[in-house]
One Martini backbone bead per residue (centre of mass of N, CA, C, O) as a GRO file, in nm:
protein
  209
    1MET     BB    1  14.526  18.545   4.353
    2ASP     BB    2  14.631  18.684   4.645
    3LEU     BB    3  14.720  18.538   4.974
    4TYR     BB    4  14.752  18.653   5.293
    5PHE     BB    5  14.966  18.563   5.577
    6THR     BB    6  14.948  18.606   5.948
    7ARG     BB    7  15.085  18.620   6.248
    8HIS     BB    8  15.077  18.729   6.534
    9GLY     BB    9  15.208  18.879   6.770
   10LYS     BB   10  15.403  18.872   7.031
   11THR     BB   11  15.358  18.746   7.362
   12GLU     BB   12  15.369  18.686   7.685
   13TRP     BB   13  15.315  18.366   7.645
   14ASN     BB   14  15.540  18.326   7.441
   15LYS     BB   15  15.771  18.407   7.628
   16GLU     BB   16  15.674  18.193   7.855
   17LEU     BB   17  15.589  17.925   7.723
   18ARG     BB   18  15.276  17.924   7.652
   19PHE     BB   19  14.977  17.823   7.595
   20GLN     BB   20  14.678  17.946   7.422
   21GLY     BB   21  14.476  17.917   7.200
   22MET     BB   22  14.137  17.976   7.163
   23THR     BB   23  14.097  18.112   7.480
   24GLY     BB   24  14.367  18.203   7.511
   25ASP     BB   25  14.523  18.515   7.629
   26SER     BB   26  14.756  18.784   7.543
   27PRO     BB   27  14.946  19.030   7.532
   28LEU     BB   28  15.132  19.226   7.369
   29LEU     BB   29  15.433  19.319   7.313
   30PRO     BB   30  15.590  19.607   7.270
   31SER     BB   31  15.778  19.497   7.033
   32SER     BB   32  15.539  19.412   6.836
   33TYR     BB   33  15.450  19.695   6.723
   34GLU     BB   34  15.709  19.730   6.554
   35GLU     BB   35  15.675  19.473   6.376
   36ILE     BB   36  15.395  19.550   6.263
   37LYS     BB   37  15.507  19.796   6.115
   38LYS     BB   38  15.697  19.648   5.927
   39LEU     BB   39  15.490  19.477   5.789
   40GLY     BB   40  15.315  19.709   5.697
   41ASN     BB   41  15.539  19.843   5.518
   42HIS     BB   42  15.576  19.596   5.333
   43ILE     BB   43  15.242  19.590   5.246
   44LYS     BB   44  15.121  19.897   5.178
   45GLU     BB   45  15.076  19.854   4.850
   46VAL     BB   46  14.869  19.650   4.884
   47PRO     BB   47  14.535  19.608   4.729
   48PHE     BB   48  14.331  19.548   4.946
   49LYS     BB   49  13.995  19.442   5.012
   50LYS     BB   50  14.059  19.269   5.286
   51ILE     BB   51  14.041  19.185   5.632
   52TYR     BB   52  14.109  18.889   5.820
   53SER     BB   53  14.027  18.813   6.170
   54SER     BB   54  14.062  18.721   6.451
   55THR     BB   55  13.911  18.770   6.782
   56SER     BB   56  14.156  18.779   6.910
   57LEU     BB   57  14.340  19.020   7.047
   58ARG     BB   58  14.619  18.963   6.916
   59ALA     BB   59  14.500  18.985   6.628
   60ARG     BB   60  14.351  19.253   6.631
   61LYS     BB   61  14.600  19.428   6.689
   62THR     BB   62  14.741  19.342   6.436
   63ALA     BB   63  14.537  19.422   6.218
   64GLU     BB   64  14.517  19.725   6.300
   65GLY     BB   65  14.819  19.787   6.256
   66LEU     BB   66  14.840  19.710   5.964
   67ASN     BB   67  14.602  19.904   5.849
   68SER     BB   68  14.746  20.174   5.939
   69GLN     BB   69  14.986  20.127   5.713
   70LEU     BB   70  14.825  20.151   5.473
   71ASN     BB   71  14.756  20.330   5.196
   72GLN     BB   72  14.464  20.141   5.198
   73PRO     BB   73  14.249  20.101   5.394
   74VAL     BB   74  14.033  19.850   5.543
   75ASP     BB   75  13.828  19.624   5.614
   76ILE     BB   76  13.743  19.436   5.905
   77ILE     BB   77  13.703  19.077   5.958
   78TYR     BB   78  13.566  18.910   6.221
   79THR     BB   79  13.653  18.573   6.332
   80ASP     BB   80  13.632  18.257   6.495
   81ASP     BB   81  13.750  18.077   6.251
   82LEU     BB   82  14.063  18.201   6.317
   83LYS     BB   83  14.141  18.066   6.539
   84GLU     BB   84  14.289  17.876   6.733
   85LEU     BB   85  14.372  17.594   6.850
   86GLY     BB   86  14.225  17.381   7.054
   87LEU     BB   87  14.375  17.305   7.394
   88GLY     BB   88  14.218  17.315   7.651
   89GLN     BB   89  14.403  17.233   7.927
   90LEU     BB   90  14.666  17.388   7.802
   91GLU     BB   91  14.567  17.652   7.853
   92GLY     BB   92  14.826  17.851   8.018
   93GLN     BB   93  15.047  17.640   8.000
   94LEU     BB   94  15.343  17.506   8.020
   95ILE     BB   95  15.502  17.348   7.783
   96LYS     BB   96  15.697  17.173   7.931
   97GLU     BB   97  15.503  17.035   8.126
   98MET     BB   98  15.312  16.921   7.897
   99ARG     BB   99  15.524  16.745   7.751
  100GLU     BB  100  15.558  16.553   7.999
  101LYS     BB  101  15.249  16.461   8.006
  102TYR     BB  102  15.211  16.478   7.650
  103SER     BB  103  15.434  16.364   7.461
  104GLU     BB  104  15.298  16.212   7.228
  105GLU     BB  105  15.082  16.420   7.143
  106LEU     BB  106  15.287  16.669   7.097
  107GLY     BB  107  15.462  16.531   6.900
  108HIS     BB  108  15.236  16.511   6.682
  109MET     BB  109  15.174  16.817   6.656
  110ARG     BB  110  15.470  16.896   6.564
  111ASN     BB  111  15.520  16.635   6.329
  112ASN     BB  112  15.226  16.451   6.307
  113LEU     BB  113  14.903  16.510   6.239
  114ALA     BB  114  14.784  16.217   6.171
  115HIS     BB  115  14.831  16.136   6.504
  116TYR     BB  116  14.663  16.343   6.625
  117ASP     BB  117  14.526  16.332   6.982
  118PRO     BB  118  14.340  16.553   7.205
  119GLN     BB  119  14.159  16.401   7.421
  120ALA     BB  120  14.332  16.412   7.689
  121PHE     BB  121  14.284  16.760   7.671
  122ASP     BB  122  14.031  16.864   7.516
  123GLY     BB  123  14.087  16.902   7.220
  124GLU     BB  124  14.117  16.988   6.892
  125ARG     BB  125  14.083  16.892   6.588
  126ILE     BB  126  14.265  16.957   6.301
  127GLU     BB  127  14.021  16.932   6.100
  128SER     BB  128  13.857  17.159   6.225
  129ALA     BB  129  14.050  17.398   6.183
  130ILE     BB  130  14.082  17.369   5.880
  131ALA     BB  131  13.784  17.408   5.806
  132ARG     BB  132  13.744  17.705   5.916
  133VAL     BB  133  13.971  17.849   5.783
  134SER     BB  134  13.924  17.758   5.484
  135GLY     BB  135  13.631  17.877   5.485
  136VAL     BB  136  13.715  18.174   5.493
  137VAL     BB  137  13.867  18.179   5.230
  138LYS     BB  138  13.651  18.077   5.034
  139GLU     BB  139  13.453  18.316   5.106
  140ALA     BB  140  13.641  18.554   5.027
  141ILE     BB  141  13.685  18.437   4.708
  142SER     BB  142  13.404  18.406   4.577
  143ASP     BB  143  13.393  18.706   4.423
  144GLY     BB  144  13.695  18.731   4.273
  145GLU     BB  145  13.864  18.892   4.448
  146GLY     BB  146  14.148  19.110   4.545
  147PRO     BB  147  14.340  19.092   4.788
  148TYR     BB  148  14.407  18.915   5.092
  149LEU     BB  149  14.415  18.934   5.460
  150PHE     BB  150  14.528  18.697   5.717
  151VAL     BB  151  14.470  18.681   6.067
  152GLY     BB  152  14.637  18.467   6.309
  153HIS     BB  153  14.774  18.141   6.389
  154GLY     BB  154  15.004  17.914   6.417
  155ALA     BB  155  14.865  17.615   6.405
  156SER     BB  156  14.620  17.674   6.214
  157LEU     BB  157  14.771  17.805   5.981
  158THR     BB  158  14.976  17.604   5.910
  159ALA     BB  159  14.782  17.376   5.836
  160SER     BB  160  14.603  17.519   5.640
  161ILE     BB  161  14.797  17.624   5.430
  162GLN     BB  162  14.914  17.341   5.354
  163HIS     BB  163  14.634  17.221   5.278
  164MET     BB  164  14.588  17.426   5.040
  165SER     BB  165  14.863  17.334   4.892
  166GLY     BB  166  14.826  16.994   4.915
  167LYS     BB  167  14.862  16.860   5.183
  168ASN     BB  168  14.893  16.627   5.409
  169LEU     BB  169  14.872  16.550   5.731
  170ASN     BB  170  15.180  16.426   5.741
  171GLU     BB  171  15.295  16.729   5.596
  172LEU     BB  172  15.218  17.006   5.761
  173ARG     BB  173  15.521  17.001   5.930
  174GLU     BB  174  15.776  17.011   5.737
  175MET     BB  175  15.815  17.350   5.746
  176GLY     BB  176  15.699  17.419   5.986
  177GLY     BB  177  15.634  17.706   6.156
  178LEU     BB  178  15.498  18.010   6.236
  179ASN     BB  179  15.594  18.320   6.284
  180ASN     BB  180  15.582  18.617   6.404
  181ASN     BB  181  15.496  18.837   6.148
  182SER     BB  182  15.485  18.673   5.910
  183LEU     BB  183  15.494  18.575   5.557
  184THR     BB  184  15.233  18.451   5.348
  185ILE     BB  185  15.169  18.314   5.005
  186LEU     BB  186  14.888  18.261   4.798
  187LYS     BB  187  14.775  18.120   4.478
  188THR     BB  188  14.488  18.191   4.266
  189GLU     BB  189  14.300  18.060   3.974
  190ASN     BB  190  14.021  18.065   3.880
  191PRO     BB  191  13.733  17.961   3.874
  192PRO     BB  192  13.653  17.808   4.188
  193TYR     BB  193  13.911  17.804   4.366
  194ASP     BB  194  14.053  17.545   4.412
  195PHE     BB  195  14.225  17.308   4.552
  196PRO     BB  196  14.527  17.384   4.516
  197PHE     BB  197  14.751  17.616   4.601
  198GLU     BB  198  15.000  17.839   4.538
  199MET     BB  199  15.325  17.879   4.674
  200LEU     BB  200  15.517  18.183   4.705
  201LEU     BB  201  15.529  18.200   5.037
  202TRP     BB  202  15.720  18.124   5.351
  203ASN     BB  203  15.780  18.255   5.645
  204ASP     BB  204  15.852  18.553   5.620
  205ASP     BB  205  16.091  18.782   5.822
  206SER     BB  206  16.321  18.979   5.698
  207PHE     BB  207  16.187  19.268   5.759
  208LEU     BB  208  16.260  19.255   6.088
  209GLN     BB  209  16.578  19.295   6.087
   0.00000   0.00000   0.00000
């Protein structure tokens, strides 16, 4: 069974280099809708059973745009569990300014999540984000059908996908983060569909060029 993952389209806050996080949100850029169409066209022949999407507006709009491009549109299941990593007081703030204030913590978030401690800014622990995102995936595939498409966010999806492929906390950022509207594919075979899953594709956005 193939599992497809994509990060939402680029937003105004992405362009302004602001943290968004779990509760922060901003509109998609006009150019993002064209990129969503390109991704949708790239995967339009995949016979998805369902799409699972974060409830954040930027993810919802991405999921709806992708679904409209499919040869066989499907139901979209919206869930808070696919939301971005909660960043507490960082949400809406400029990344550059927050890196100056929380250099050690944000360095760990970017490079080694085994040492990431978000308590200083009331953020969510990475283990919590991984548990909720991977829980959605496990629930989706429990009926043994597929493929499925999951639409989420950069930090939470990056960590969760790498975790589901068998990586430890200190390895989750070794391949970098996910680009907007990129495509990642994991594969799992035979019940009970336990981790680790095989990674077939990581962060491909060649079709956007």
